[in-house]
N, C-alpha and C positions, 0 to 999 in steps of 0.2 A: 503493498498499500502505502504509494506516494504520498511527503508530505504535503501538507497544505498548501503550505506558500510557493512550491512546483506546481501544486495542480493551479493556483490561482496566474503566476509566471506565463503556465503554460498556454492556457484559457486567452491571458491577452496576448499572447503571440501570435494565434491561432484568426480574432477580434481585429487585429490589427492586419496580419494578412488580409481576411476577406474584405477590411477597407479598403488596402490597395488594388489587390482584385479591383472592385468597385469605381474604384478613381482610375482605374488604367482604361474598364470597360467604355464608361463615358467619357475619356479622353482621343480613343479609338473609336471611336462612336457604331461600337459594338455590344451597344446599350439592349439596341432594338433585337438584337438577336434569343429570341425565349431562353434556345437553351444554357446562354453564360446568363441570360439573368434571372434561372431556374437556379442554377450556379448558386452565385450570388445570396442569394435567396433563401439558399439550402446552408448555405455557409451561417447564413444572421443569425437562422433558425436555431441551429445547435450551439450557438455562441449564447443563445435565452437570448440575445438582443429582441424582441420582439416587435419592442417599437419600430427599430429599423426595418424589419424586417416587413412591420406593412406597412410604410411608408412607402418602401422600396413597390410592393407586395403591389401599389394600387398605385406606379411610374408604368407599371410592365407593360406594354401593350398591347400586346397577343396573351394573355393566357392562358394555360391549359392546362388539360391533369395532376401536373407535377407542381406549376404552382399549388393551386389548392391544395394539394398532398403535404407538401412543406410546410404550409401554414395551419396545417390541423396537425402536426407532427409536431411543430415548433411549440403549441398550446398545450399538447396534451405532455413534453417534456417538461412545460416550463410545471405542470398540476394545475392548468385552468381546464380543466374538462369542459365548465361552458360556454365559453370561449370556442373549442375545437366544436363545440356540437351545431353552434351556431351557426359556423363555417359551413360544415358539410353538407345545412338547410340550404345555408343559400347559394353553395353547389352548384345542387342540385336544384333550385328557381333557377338558376339562370344555364341552365341546358350542360351542363358538362357532365361529362359518365363519373361512375365510381369505382376505382376498380380495387384488386385484392391490398394494394399499400395503403389506402384508401382506407378501411376496416381493419385495417393491422392494425392501423394507427390508433382509430377510436375507440374500439378493441380491446385495447391495453389498458389508453386511458379510463373506461368505463370499469376496468378487470383492479387497478389500481385506487378508485372513488369506491367499488362496492356496490355501485348505481345497477339494480338486475332492472330494473324494468326500462330505462336507457337501453341495456343490453337487450332486453328482448326485440326493441323498436329495431335494432339494430341487425338482430335474426332473424327480423320479419324481413328488412332490407336487401338483406344478403338472400333471401330466395328470389326474392320481388326481381332483380338486378340477375339473376342466374350465377350467382358464385358460391353458391353452395357446393359445388365440385370443387373448388378451388383451392390448394392444397393449402396454401396459404392463410384465404382468410377461416376457412377450416378450422385450423388449429389453434387463430388469433381467439376462434368463436368456440373454442372447447376452453384455453385456456382462462377465457374468460370467465363461461360458468365457473371452474374448476376452482378458482382464485375468490369467489362467491359463494358458496359452501352448496354450491348448487352441482353435484359428482351425476346424480340419475340424468339431468339433462347432458354436462358433458358428456357423459359416457354414449346416450344417443349420439349426439353430434358425431361422435367417437367409430360408432358404428356404422354411421352413414355415408363416411367417407372411403369414395374410390380408391383413394390412393392415401399411405400412413407413413409419417416419417419420425424419426425419431422426436421433432419437436412434440408430437401430437401425443407421442408416448410417455413423455416427461413431462408433459402437460396432465395429463391425466394424471397418472404415479403419483406426481406433488399434488392432484385435489382433495387425491383419496389419502394421504401422508395428511394432508391439514387437516380434514375433522376425524382423523386419529385409526382411520378401517384398514391399519399394520396387516390385517390381513388380505384384501381384497392389490393392496401395493405388495406387495411380495408375490402374490402371484399377476400380476400384471409384470413384473419385471423376469416370471419364468415363460411368459408367455412372447416377453420381449427381444429375447435371448433365443429361447425357440426358432424364429419366424425372422434371425438373421439380421435385426433391427441395429442399429451404430445405436452403442452404449456409452453416453458421455457423463462426464461430471456431473451435470443439471440430472443425470438421470438416481445419481446415490446419494448427491446432497439433501434430498427432500427425506429418502429413505431411512437416511443419520436420526433424523431430530424424532425418529418414532422410537429409536431404543433410549426408554430417558428412564427404565427400573433394572434391578440385577437380575429380571427374573428374564428379563432379555440377550443376559449375554451371551449366548451360546447364538443367537439369532447373528449377532452383532461378530462375532466371530466370519460367520459364514461371510457374512456381505464383506469383508476385509477380505474373504478368501478371493469375495468375485472381485474387491478393488484390485485385489494387487494383481489375478488372473488378467485381466483387462487389462492390466498397465496404467494406475491412474495414482500407486503410491506415491506420486511424485509432484499429481495435481494440487494446488494449494486449497481450493473450494471442500475438496473430498479431504485430503489431511485434518487441516483443523477440524472436519465437520466428528472426524471419526477419532477423536480426541475429545472431542465433546463426551462421543455417543458411550468409549467406554468408560470416562468416566462417569456419567450418568449411570449407564452399570456398573456402578459398584466398583472397578477396577483402575484402579491408577498408576497403577503399575503398567498395565497395556498403552495407556494412553501417553505415558512420559516414555516410552520403545517408541512410539511412531512418533512424538515431535522431538528423539534425540536422534531418529532414522531419517531424517528431514533435515540434514543440516542449510544444505544444498536449497532449500526451499524456500525454505520457513521466509518467513512475513510479519507484522507487527500484529496480523489477525492469528497467527499461528501461538505466538507468543504469550497471547491473552489469552487465547482459548485454554494454555498450561496453567497459566498463571491462576484463572477462573476453577480451574483442575483440584490445581493445590487449597484452594482459600473454597472450596469446598465440603471437600472430606478434609477440614482442618489440620490442612497443614503451613499454617502460615511460616514455620522457619523457613520452610522451601522455597513459599513461595514471595518470602524478603530478598533469597537470595536467589532466585533468578529476576526477581526484578531489575537488581544490579548488574547482574550478568547480562541482560540485553541491551543495559544501557553502553556496556561497556564494547559491545558486539556492534552500537551502531544507528539503535535504534529504538528513536527515540517515543516514549511513552504516550501516548493520543487521553482523552478524556475518559476517554472506557477501562484506560489502562490505572488512572491515577482514583478513578470511582472504587472501582475493585477494591486495588490496595487500603485505601482507607476504609470501606465495610470492613477488614482486615481486624481493623485497631478498637474496635466497641469494646475491645475487656481489657482491662487495669494492664493485665502482662504485657499489651501493646501500645501499651499509652505514649511509653518514648517512642513508639517507632511513628507512631499516628501527629507524632506532634515534631520530629522529623520531615514527612511529609507534607505535612501544611507548613513547614518554611521549605523545603522543596517547591510546592506550587508555587507562593509570590516570588521567588526569585525566580521562577519559569516564565513569570506577570500570569498567573491562571485564574488568580487571586477572585475574579471577575465572572468567571464563566460560572455558569448557576447549578449544573449537574456538581461541578466538584463541590463550593458550596455546601451544595446542598450535603451532601455526602461529609464534610468537617462539622457541620454543626449536628445532625443524626450522629456520628463520632462524638462528640464531646456531651450531647445532650444520652445517651447511651451506654455510656462510660461510668460516668459518677459523677455523683448532683455535684460538687464543688466544681467538674465543669462548666456549670449555665453556664457562666458570665461569657466564658468562652464562646458558648455559643450565640448568644444576644450577641455577642461585639460584632461577629464575621455577620448574620442577619441584619444588625444595624447599617454594616458595610455594604450590604450589595448593590449597588446600581438598580436591581432588576432584578422584581422577585417575584415567584410563581409563585401557583401554587401549595407545589411539594417544598418549598421554604416553610411556608407560613403553616403548614399541616406539622411539617417537622416539629417549628415550636410550640404551637402548642403541644400535641402526642406529649413534648417532651417534659412539658412545666404540669401535665394533666398526671403521666407516671410521680411525679416527686414529687406532689399534690400543693404544686404555685398553683393553684387553683382561683387564686384572686389576679394573678398575672395572663394563666389561659381567659378569664372573662374580659380585661382589656383589651388582649390583641386578639380573638375574636370582634372584639367590638371596634378595632384597626380594619382587621378585616374585613368585615361587613360595610363599613364607609370608604372600602377602594374599589380599584374594578378591577376585580379578581374576583369572580362567583363563590359561591361558597357550594364547597360540595360534601360526599358523607365523613368522608376522614376530621372535620372539621367542628360538625354536630354531635360525631361520637364525644372528640374531645371535649368539647365546655359542656356535653351534658355529662361526663363520670364526672366533671369539675362541681357541675351544680349540684349530684350527688354525694362529693367532698363535705361540703360546704353546707351540705343539706336543703338549701335554698330552693324551694319548692315553687314561688311565685316565679326566679326567674326560669325554670328547667319547662316551666308550661308555656312559657313565651320563647321558648326556645322551642317546643316542641310546637307551638303555632308557625312559625319559621319555617321549621323540619315540613308543614302539611302546607304551607306556600308553595314552597323550594319539591316539592316531591318528593322527598327524601322520608317520610318518617318511616316508608315501608322495607328501605332497605337494609341489609337483617345487623347490620354493625349501628347505623341508627337504633334498631329498636329494639336492640338488645339494649346499646346505653338505655334508652329512654326507658324500660322493663327497670331498669340499673337503678335509675335516680327514681323513678314513683316508688322502690324500694325503700331507698335510704332515708326516702322523707317520709316516709311510713307510709304509704295511700301505696297499698298493695293492691285492691283491689283497681285501682287505675292500672298498674302495672301488670293485672293480667287484663283488662280491656286492651292495650298494644299488643300484648301478645296474641289477643285471640281477632287483632283488627291485622295480624302479616301472615301474609301463605302458610308460614308452621314449618317450610322441608328442610328448616337448617337446624344442628343442632345444637347454633348458636342463640338461637331464640330462645329457646328446650332448658338451655342450660343457664341461662340471665332469671329466671323466673325459677328453676328448681334452688337455685341459689337466693331468692330476695324469700321463696318460702321459708325454706331455714334459717336465714335471719328474720323473718318474724315467731321463730318459735311452730311453724307450722309442718313438722315435719310430717304430719301424715300425708300431707294435699303436695307437700312434694315429692315424695313415696307413693303417694300415685300418676303425678304428672310423672314421672321414671318409667312406672310401667308403661302411661299411655304412648307417651314416646317409642318406647320397645313395640308394641305391638301397632304404633301405628308405624313401621319401617325406617322412623330415621335413623341414620349413620346413629351412632353413638361413640362421644370421643373420649380420652382419657380425662378431659374435663367434662364430662359429666357425672364421673362417678367419684371427684374431688367432690364436685356440689353435693352428690345424694349420700354420701360416706358423712359432709360436712352435716348435714339434716337430721341423719342418724347419732351425729356424737351430739349434735344443739335439743333434743329433748330425750336423750336417753337411750334410745332403738338400738341395743347392743347386738344383740342375735342377728335382727333383720342387717346390721349391717357388715356383720362379720360372715354372714353370707354372701356378699353384693359383694365384700372386699374377696374371698375366695373363689366367687362365679366370673370374676373380669376374666381370665385369660383362658376358660374353659368353653364358659358359653359365650364371649364377645371374644373371641381371640384380642385382649388387648391387654397386655403385662402389666402389673402395677407399677409405679415408678416412685421415685422417693416421696411427691408428693402425698400417694397414698396411702404408703402405710405409715406416713404420718396423720393423717385423719382416724388412721387406725388406731394408732397411740395417742389419741386424743381421744376419740372413742371410748376408752378403756379409761383413761387417765381421769374424766369424767364421774367415772362409774365406780370409782373409787377400786376400778380392781389392775394393780399397779404390775402384782408378776406376769398378769400376761400381757400390758404393754411390753414388760423386760422383753416378754418370749419373743413378742412379734420383732422387734428390733432383733435379737440373736436368730429371725427365721431369714431376715430379709439377704437377698442373695452379694448384695451388693453395700459395700461397707456406709453406717449413716455420714450422711450430713448437718448440718452446721442446725437446719430448720429441724429434722427430727433429734435431736438436744435436745432445743429448743421447747417440744414442744412435751421434753418427757421431762424439761426440768418445769415444764408448766404441772402435768402431772404431781409429780414430786410433792408442789404447794399446795395443792388440793390436798392428797394423800397423808399431806403431812412432814411427809419423810425427807427428815435434814440429813441421814447419813448418803441416803443416795445423790440428794439433788445434792450436793455437797462433791459430789466422783463427778458427775455432769456437768457440774459448772465447770469442774476444773479443766476439764474437754474444752470447753465451751469457749475460756479463756484463754486457751492454748491459738483455739482456731480464729475465732476476730477476739481479739485481746483489744479495740474499740465500740465494741456494740460496749452501750448502758445499760438493758435489758439484761442483763446477765446479772450483772453487778447488782442493781433495783432487787429483784427479783429472788434473789439472795440475803439481798441487807436484809429485806423483809419475812425470809422466813424467819431468821435472826429475829430478830426483832420482836415478832408474834410469840417467840419461846423464850423470848426477857433474856437470851445469851448475848447480853450486849456487848461483852466482845469482841466476838467472830463479826459482831453485826458493825465493830470498830476500825474493825484490818478489814473486811470489807470499803467500808468510805474512805481510809487509806489506802488501800491499792488505785482506787479510783483516781484519790486527787497528784500520785503518783503517780500515774497513768497519762494525767492530762484528761479522765475519760468524765465526761458531764451528762446529765440525767435534758436528754430532751425533754419541754417542757410538754407540755397538752393545751393545748387549742380547742378551746368552745366560738363556734359560730353561732348567731343568730340575726336573722329577717324581717328588720323593721320597715314598712313604707318600701320594698323593692328593694332596699337596700344592704349590704352583712356587714355585719361590724363581727371585729375579734378578736379574742381578749385571750390570754393565759393569765398563772396565777398571780396573785398581787399586780397586776397590767397598769402601770397608769402612762398605759401610751394613749390612751383614745383621749381627744380631748372635750368628751364630758364624762373625765373619769369621775369629776367631785361631785359630779351628781346623782352618776350612778353608786359611787360608795354610800354617799348618804342613802336612797331609796333600798341597799343592800342591810342599812342596818335596823333601818325602818319597819324592813320585811325581818330581819331578826332578830327585830325585839317582839314586832307582832308574833313570832315561831315560840319563844321566850315564854311571851305574857299567856300563848295559846296550850305550854308546855304544863305551867304552873297551875294553869284552872284547871286541865285535866287530874292533875294529882291532886287539886282539894276536891274537885268533885271524887273521885274515888276512896279519898280518905273518908267523905261524909260517908259516902256507902258504904266504907267498910264500918260506920262507925253504929250506921241504921242499922245492920247486922247485926253488931251485936250485940 
């Protein structure tokens, strides 16, 4: 792949060449010759200089079919199907005959736009003008139907062709590949070989895109064998596709072998394909090594390379590489590239909360922002609980030129859930209805979640009933909602209804239903569901499912069974599991086990304040003050601070946030005065109740 600047240079050189030819024709008086004029017209069209082309077209004294075809092809290549179609209509009105080149160009534009209605009109015109038997027109028609996902119509055209070439076969194979019908695609390849039709790179590339799962590994090897047999191993397109297909089929070793065998034909796409393969298999270190190696060999990374590498730096372990890539982007002058800036924003937001400011700085420095830029910021704020910031940025997005999409609605509804701002959530719901996004799976799920968190489970159910209910996301949200409201039986009923409705259950479904069982003490039901996950539903329990099971036993006071479940896990427990067991120890009052679990946690997460607080509170309940003081001292030595809890209240559609002993609110004096009055009333009520109770006891005596 040539660098962008060389493409621009060649384009400018071509335009200069056409312009010189045009000037020479005028000077020599040969411009009136239609053949010469058509060549110049075609040159302008290929250079995408349609303004010059149109002016020249109007000046040609004796236009012919080639003149019209050049303009139609020019508009199609420029992506302006409307103008190309209008030229076709003008061409026919002016009495010019259409030909195979006319149909080839216009059908190419229709295929790119997916305009089936125009395709049907073009098909009628082909039949009417007698070009249905023309190989060029028929192949273009077949290709149009295939790219518009009308493979049955494409096959009818194919069957009716008196003569077929490799273009026809490739178009049909690509059409079936596009709709995911790999069986028919490979069957056509076999027929193609039997009939002795010439096979080329365009035959194999679409087939390889179908091989995207480990179950197709053997089939991938067979296709690779055919590629070797037909001598296409050195073809860039095929080589790049086979690297990706081997990676998708789970064999990074085979992908690497193909990559290394293509040393003489590697292009930038080849390197990007191998980079993407390493990253897909969590081989970040190898990807970074390859990234450095490609530059040493003179391959300049493009936008795809940078965005892929930046996406590998979401984890803290690669944060240094992420910052180095950010510096390299600035050095190369690519910081204003929207895809690269979006990748950097996502990297900083997904890595750690402490990098939120870096993400905002990049966002604010962007000259042009797209929906991905805004949605990345909104999603990041929402995930880190920066709900007020989410609302502010959502309002900015709403007032700007970009439209809202389902990602923006989902993020802001999640923030409304965290803040429990029902009125604002209802307003966003109304806006989603107006914008037509209320039935989107992610928006509907967020609506259910929002109404559940705001305590209106009935409206959550209404939002659920308004959806097609054909996706697990919707069901999972309502099951979680019922669990939060302590309606375990309703959650279980919904789970069984989901199963009977043939909706595909996923691992999150089981987290939701196990949570429901845990919250209301349905231990036996929860155990049964946990055991049946893999045997009945083919979903192996993950870490979070075992954590739910431990919580289930812990809340029921069955600590020994919780310990036994940890021992039976097929993998080492992570911090989430140990925290759940520590919570169970607190419920059961087992300080000995709590101390052991806390020691593990403090080794794994020495900066996590929850472990210190839980252990300290347990020592306090048991009046073991020395141990409690030791925990507090350890927190001070390690610089661990307890994160204060926050409360929100919505008054007249405005959210007010508070934490313990907070004095930041502008009306704090009035608020504390009212609180004191309320406390006095509570005390007076308690005293009055106590005196009334004493009087009642005296009467009994």
